[in-house]
C-alpha positions in Angstrom: -6.6 3.5 -15.0 -3.8 2.3 -12.9 -3.6 -0.3 -10.1 -1.7 0.7 -7.0 0.3 -2.2 -5.4 2.0 -2.7 -2.1 5.1 -5.0 -2.2 6.0 -7.4 0.6 9.2 -7.1 2.6 10.5 -8.8 5.7 10.8 -5.8 7.9 7.7 -3.5 7.8 5.3 -4.4 10.7 1.9 -5.7 9.6 0.2 -3.1 11.9 2.0 -0.3 10.1 0.9 -1.6 6.7 -2.7 -1.7 8.0 -2.4 1.9 9.2 -1.0 3.1 5.9 -3.8 1.4 4.0 -6.4 3.0 6.3 -4.8 6.5 6.0 -3.9 6.7 2.3 -6.6 4.5 0.8 -9.4 5.2 3.4 -10.0 1.5 4.0 -11.7 0.1 7.0 -9.5 -1.9 9.4 -11.0 -5.1 8.0 -10.3 -4.2 4.4 -6.8 -3.0 5.2 -6.1 -6.3 7.1 -7.3 -8.3 4.1 -4.9 -6.4 1.7 -2.1 -6.7 4.2 -2.6 -10.4 4.4 -2.6 -10.6 0.6 0.7 -8.7 0.5 2.1 -11.0 3.2 1.0 -14.3 1.5 1.5 -13.5 -2.2 4.2 -10.8 -2.2 2.0 -8.0 -3.4 -1.5 -6.7 -2.8 -3.8 -4.3 -4.7 -4.7 -1.1 -2.9 -7.1 0.2 -5.5 -7.5 1.3 -9.1 -7.2 5.0 -9.9 -6.5 7.5 -12.6 -2.8 8.0 -13.3 -2.6 11.2 -11.4 -4.3 9.9 -8.3 -2.3 6.6 -8.4 0.9 8.7 -8.6 -0.1 10.7 -5.6 -1.0 7.7 -3.5 2.2 5.9 -4.4 4.2 8.9 -3.3 2.2 9.2 -0.1 2.9 5.6 0.9 6.6 6.0 0.2 6.8 9.2 2.1 5.1 7.8 5.2 7.3 4.7 5.1 10.4 6.8 4.9 9.3 9.0 7.7 8.9 5.9 9.9 12.1 4.3 8.6 10.3 1.3 7.0 11.3 -0.2 3.6 7.7 -0.5 2.5 7.5 -0.2 -1.3 4.5 0.9 -3.4 4.2 0.9 -7.1 1.5 1.2 -9.9 0.8 -0.5 -13.1 -1.7 -0.1 -15.9 -4.9 -1.9 -15.1 
């Protein structure tokens, strides 16, 4: 199992991060806001724990959406 993490940056709007979390990780607005605040306050936040294949896919989805909207939002994964 792998933990998917969002990394903080000084440029990506908080509302965009919330939207990505809702879209890619099917979180409620409240859940997504909590993860976004964790990212903002601590530098990273856990989006969920998944199999390697699903984690890979979700990381790529986040990166693609960020690039499409010209935001530097970064997403990574690590063994849980």
